[in-house]
SETORKE-982876 format. One record per residue (C-alpha): x, y, z; residue in one letter. Coordinates in steps of 0.1 Angstrom, whole numbers. Layout:
# residues N
R       u       v       w   r
R       X       Y       Z   A
...
***
This chain:
# residues 473
R       u       v       w   r
R     171      -2     126   M
R     199     -28     125   T
R     229     -28     101   M
R     244     -59      85   G
R     279     -56      71   C
R     305     -79      53   S
R     343     -71      47   K
R     370     -87      25   K
R     408     -83      31   T
R     440     -90      12   A
R     462    -120      20   D
R     476    -113      55   A
R     504    -138      53   S
R     521    -121      25   N
R     519     -88      43   L
R     534    -102      75   V
R     563    -118      56   K
R     571     -85      39   I
R     570     -66      72   L
R     592     -91      89   L
R     616     -92      60   G
R     620     -54      63   M
R     626     -57     100   V
R     652     -84      95   V
R     671     -65      69   L
R     671     -33      90   S
R     685     -52     120   V
R     710     -70      99   A
R     722     -39      82   G
R     725     -21     115   G
R     744     -49     132   L
R     767     -53     103   S
R     776     -16     100   T
R     780     -13     138   R
R     802     -44     139   S
R     825     -33     111   I
R     828       2     124   A
R     836      -8     160   Q
R     860     -37     152   S
R     897     -28     154   P
R     904     -58     132   H
R     878     -60     106   P
R     893     -90      87   D
R     893    -111     119   V
R     859    -101     134   D
R     837    -100     102   V
R     833    -138     100   A
R     822    -141     136   S
R     799    -112     133   E
R     784    -127     101   L
R     778    -160     118   A
R     761    -144     147   D
R     740    -123     123   L
R     730    -155     104   Q
R     717    -171     136   S
R     695    -141     143   Q
R     682    -142     108   I
R     673    -179     111   D
R     655    -172     144   A
R     635    -143     129   L
R     626    -164      98   R
R     613    -192     121   H
R     591    -167     140   S
R     578    -152     108   A
R     568    -187      94   Q
R     549    -195     126   A
R     530    -162     126   I
R     523    -166      88   S
R     508    -200      93   S
R     485    -189     122   E
R     474    -158     104   D
R     468    -175      72   A
R     443    -199      89   A
R     424    -169     102   V
R     425    -145      73   F
R     430    -166      42   E
R     402    -161      17   S
R     394    -172     -18   T
R     377    -139     -25   E
R     393    -113     -47   P
R     419     -92     -29   E
R     401     -59     -35   H
R     364     -57     -27   T
R     338     -31     -17   I
R     322     -30      17   V
R     283     -33      13   I
R     258     -24      41   C
R     221     -32      37   E
R     196     -17      61   P
R     172     -41      77   Q
R     138     -25      88   E
R     124     -33     121   T
R      87     -43     115   K
R      60     -29     138   P
R      44     -53     163   S
R       9     -66     155   F
R     -17     -68     167   P
R     -20     -35     186   N
R     -49     -22     206   V
R     -63      11     220   R
R     -91      14     246   L
R    -118      40     240   T
R    -152      47     256   G
R    -178      72     267   F
R    -209      75     287   F
R    -240      97     285   Q
R    -261     104     316   A
R    -296     118     309   D
R    -324     133     329   A
R    -358     142     316   A
R    -390     159     328   W
R    -424     155     310   F
R    -455     177     307   G
R    -485     162     288   Q
R    -520     174     281   D
R    -550     151     288   A
R    -552     137     253   N
R    -516     128     252   N
R    -518     109     285   I
R    -549      91     272   A
R    -531      82     239   T
R    -496      72     250   V
R    -498      69     288   G
R    -485      89     317   D
R    -448      93     308   V
R    -427      94     340   Q
R    -398     118     348   D
R    -365     100     352   G
R    -328      97     348   A
R    -308      71     330   D
R    -275      61     315   F
R    -284      64     279   R
R    -252      49     267   R
R    -221      35     285   A
R    -196      20     261   R
R    -162       6     260   L
R    -143      -3     227   A
R    -111     -19     217   A
R     -98      -6     184   V
R     -65     -12     166   G
R     -47     -31     138   K
R     -44     -68     135   A
R     -19     -63     107   W
R      -6     -34      86   D
R     -37     -37      63   N
R     -63     -52      88   V
R     -81     -30     113   G
R    -108     -39     138   Y
R    -132     -25     164   Q
R    -150     -43     193   L
R    -175     -20     210   E
R    -199     -30     237   M
R    -227     -10     254   D
R    -233     -17     291   F
R    -264       6     294   A
R    -287     -17     275   F
R    -308     -38     299   P
R    -295     -73     306   G
R    -262     -84     292   R
R    -239     -60     273   P
R    -250     -55     237   S
R    -230     -54     205   F
R    -224     -20     189   M
R    -197     -16     162   D
R    -180     -50     160   V
R    -161     -54     127   W
R    -128     -60     109   L
R    -116     -39      80   S
R     -94     -49      50   L
R     -76     -18      36   D
R     -73     -11      -1   D
R     -90     -43     -11   I
R    -102     -29     -44   V
R     -81       1     -55   G
R     -82      25     -25   N
R    -116      11     -13   N
R    -118      -7      21   D
R    -139     -37      29   L
R    -156     -38      63   R
R    -171     -71      77   I
R    -192     -75     108   G
R    -219     -53     125   Q
R    -217     -16     118   F
R    -239      14     109   R
R    -252      10      74   Q
R    -245      38      48   P
R    -279      55      50   M
R    -284      91      61   G
R    -260     118      72   M
R    -274     120     108   E
R    -274      83     112   G
R    -237      81     103   L
R    -227     110     127   T
R    -213      96     159   S
R    -236      99     189   V
R    -208     116     207   K
R    -209     145     182   E
R    -247     150     178   L
R    -260     186     181   T
R    -291     174     199   F
R    -295     148     226   I
R    -311     123     202   E
R    -313     119     165   R
R    -344     133     147   S
R    -377     115     141   L
R    -370     100     106   P
R    -342      80     121   F
R    -369      54     126   A
R    -366      44      89   F
R    -329      36      89   L
R    -316       0      89   P
R    -288      13     111   F
R    -266     -14     126   R
R    -268     -48     108   Q
R    -244     -76     103   I
R    -229     -78      68   G
R    -201     -65      45   A
R    -195     -30      31   M
R    -172     -16       4   L
R    -165      21       9   H
R    -140      48      -2   G
R    -135      83     -14   N
R    -118     103     -41   S
R     -82     113     -37   D
R     -92     149     -30   D
R    -119     136      -6   E
R    -145     157     -24   L
R    -166     126     -30   M
R    -174      95      -9   T
R    -193      63     -17   W
R    -204      32       2   A
R    -222       0      -8   F
R    -232     -27      17   S
R    -251     -60      19   G
R    -264     -74      52   Y
R    -288     -96      70   R
R    -320     -79      82   F
R    -331     -74     109   P
R    -301     -79     132   T
R    -307     -79     169   D
R    -287     -61     195   T
R    -264     -91     199   F
R    -255     -94     161   G
R    -279    -122     153   G
R    -304    -129     126   N
R    -324    -160     116   V
R    -351    -166      90   G
R    -351    -185      57   D
R    -379    -163      41   N
R    -360    -132      31   G
R    -338    -116      57   G
R    -315     -96      34   Y
R    -309     -59      26   G
R    -286     -36       8   M
R    -277       1      13   S
R    -257      27      -6   S
R    -247      63      -1   R
R    -229      88     -24   V
R    -219     123     -13   T
R    -202     153     -29   A
R    -185     183     -13   L
R    -195     211     -38   L
R    -176     238     -20   M
R    -149     239       7   D
R    -131     272      10   R
R    -112     260      41   G
R    -108     275      75   N
R    -145     274      81   G
R    -151     300      54   D
R    -177     279      35   G
R    -188     243      31   I
R    -216     229      10   L
R    -224     192      11   H
R    -250     171      -8   V
R    -257     135      -9   G
R    -282     107     -17   G
R    -288      72      -3   A
R    -309      42     -11   Y
R    -318       9       7   S
R    -337     -22      -4   F
R    -348     -46      23   I
R    -364     -80      21   D
R    -371     -87      58   P
R    -368    -120      75   A
R    -402    -136      78   N
R    -417    -108      58   D
R    -424     -84      87   M
R    -416     -47      92   F
R    -423     -22     120   Q
R    -415      15     122   Y
R    -419      35     154   R
R    -402      63     174   N
R    -403      83     206   Q
R    -403     122     207   P
R    -365     124     205   E
R    -358     114     241   I
R    -354      81     259   F
R    -352      71     296   V
R    -362      38     311   S
R    -363      19     344   E
R    -361     -19     346   T
R    -358     -25     383   G
R    -395     -31     389   G
R    -402       1     408   G
R    -426      17     384   V
R    -463      17     395   P
R    -487      -6     377   A
R    -502       8     346   G
R    -474      34     341   V
R    -450      29     312   P
R    -415      21     325   P
R    -399      37     295   T
R    -407      66     271   V
R    -433      49     248   P
R    -434      52     211   A
R    -456      81     201   F
R    -460      68     166   V
R    -460      31     156   D
R    -471      12     125   T
R    -473     -21     144   G
R    -461     -52     125   L
R    -466     -49      88   I
R    -466     -81      67   M
R    -446     -70      36   A
R    -425     -84       8   K
R    -399     -57       8   N
R    -393     -20      12   S
R    -375       7      -7   N
R    -360      37      12   L
R    -348      68      -5   F
R    -328      96      11   G
R    -315     130       2   A
R    -293     153      23   E
R    -278     187      23   I
R    -255     206      48   A
R    -236     238      49   M
R    -213     257      72   A
R    -199     292      72   K
R    -181     307     101   G
R    -199     299     134   S
R    -231     291     116   F
R    -240     257     102   Y
R    -272     238      90   A
R    -282     203      80   Q
R    -314     187      65   S
R    -325     153      52   E
R    -356     139      37   A
R    -364     102      38   L
R    -392      83      20   Y
R    -401      47      26   A
R    -422      26       2   A
R    -434      -7      17   V
R    -449     -34      -5   D
R    -474     -52      17   Q
R    -479     -90      13   T
R    -517     -88      14   N
R    -524     -51       8   G
R    -514     -20     -12   P
R    -480      -4     -12   T
R    -479      22      15   V
R    -457      53      16   F
R    -442      69      48   F
R    -423     102      46   P
R    -401     119      71   G
R    -377     149      72   A
R    -358     172      95   Y
R    -339     205      93   M
R    -317     222     119   Y
R    -293     250     124   A
R    -267     258     150   G
R    -245     288     159   Y
R    -215     291     182   F
R    -217     321     205   L
R    -180     318     213   T
R    -168     319     177   G
R    -160     282     170   E
R    -166     265     137   Q
R    -182     231     131   R
R    -156     209     116   Q
R    -164     186      86   Y
R    -151     150      83   N
R    -143     147      46   R
R    -137     109      45   S
R    -169     102      64   G
R    -189     131      49   A
R    -204     141      82   V
R    -199     170     107   F
R    -174     160     134   S
R    -162     170     169   R
R    -164     205     183   V
R    -130     219     195   D
R    -134     249     218   P
R    -112     279     211   N
R    -103     281     248   C
R    -110     251     271   N
R    -122     252     307   V
R     -94     244     330   G
R     -58     254     329   K
R     -64     273     297   D
R     -86     296     317   G
R    -114     297     291   G
R    -151     293     291   I
R    -153     265     265   G
R    -176     266     235   A
R    -212     277     238   W
R    -237     267     211   E
R    -274     274     204   I
R    -294     252     180   A
R    -330     246     168   T
R    -345     217     149   R
R    -378     208     133   Y
R    -386     172     123   S
R    -416     152     114   Y
R    -426     115     108   L
R    -457     103      91   D
R    -466      66      97   L
R    -502      68      84   S
R    -512      57      49   D
R    -541      37      37   K
R    -547       7      59   N
R    -517      15      82   I
R    -525      42     107   Q
R    -494      47     129   G
R    -499      84     135   G
R    -481     116     126   R
R    -456     134     149   L
R    -440     168     146   N
R    -412     180     169   N
R    -398     214     176   L
R    -365     214     196   T
R    -344     241     211   L
R    -309     233     223   G
R    -281     248     243   L
R    -247     230     244   N
R    -216     237     265   W
R    -184     221     254   Y
R    -159     223     283   L
R    -132     207     261   N
R    -132     184     230   P
R    -141     154     252   H
R    -166     168     277   T
R    -200     185     272   K
R    -233     193     287   F
R    -265     196     266   Q
R    -300     210     274   W
R    -330     204     251   N
R    -365     216     252   Y
R    -388     195     230   I
R    -424     203     220   H
R    -440     172     205   A
R    -473     176     185   M
R    -490     142     179   L
R    -518     135     155   D
R    -528     100     165   S
R    -552      76     147   P
R    -587      90     147   G
R    -573     126     143   N
R    -569     130     180   I
R    -544     158     185   E
R    -522     161     216   S
R    -491     178     229   N
R    -462     170     252   A
R    -433     190     264   D
R    -400     176     274   V
R    -371     192     293   F
R    -339     171     290   A
R    -303     173     302   L
R    -272     153     293   R
R    -237     150     307   A
R    -211     133     284   Q
R    -174     125     286   V
R    -154     104     262   D
R    -118      91     260   F
***
């Protein structure tokens, strides 16, 4: 903070003259009195004393005039003689743009057990280890009302791929923000939960329906009390992993999500969340495809995989390419938390209008629950309407604690078979154990039992044991 000040004074020359006059009179009076008192012959000496005194007065007057002319040049002012001193604070503006570096990585290992039918249907899935994600991001403010994020993933084969790359204009319409770029579309509670804060290693099977990251624009906001949130977006579809989309036949989509916090007693004593979402998509070149793995993914691209063996976890269910005019996706979500227990569930329903065939319908859903053995509570992000980071009561390290321990279970299913499209049906049952050493470090263990009903009603099973190590900053 700097301070600017201005000050006005009275006429200095007049003041100097008055002071000098007083000095002269004092000296004259003193000399005159002393001379008369000390002279033995006052009649004779008074004249000479007065003459001497007059010469001193003339010298002092000459000095006073010289000082007055110099000071007048410096202090003379046409302003009024009596003014008020005014000080106005000048704010120091923050420096823009600013930047903060963030990132995380997830290292996974997986072991597979398949029955004969499963191997015959999807192939002999190999055990392996992989960096599932390795990301760096720059986030900050370009101006006081303009935010940005530039996030890249280095785990994707080949060159780094784009993740969340966007700019945000704050309070563009009321208290609603406008986001432009590539980002996660407002569809589904689990899809909008950060991968750093997932209860399980991967998102559930119905995640296959979500438009997820696309390039476009979104208007989003929440009520003043943060009991409601809303988001509406328009985008190009489908966007590749590098933020691109081409195609003059369609290629557009829109998504929306509205949520309400029906109960929040605070301090983890009770939360009840509900929400709904809708997407309409007219795909570029009139083509769709839905598919998914059994909630685990590892791959190898170095060429060391034997011939005939899948180098990555294959899709267990897959519609193949569907020639379609458009699709409508409907979603409903509910979540609750009380004390150390929490639960979440979603149902998604896709209706695809085929170009040369009937409309087909594909449902999917999941439900899961978690419980903290060490007494923690799952926090809720009110502005994002999702569950957020786990903060252990006592961290491993100098705190001398054991961190947070959590158990969880999930059931999910995905049905990609209807009429002329036979992509298969998959049901997954997952058990999870999570150890949070601190808010930024965790280990996860999942056991996944996958039950596949492939085309031709061939049933098969696979078991997956998976581990993850994660750290973020």
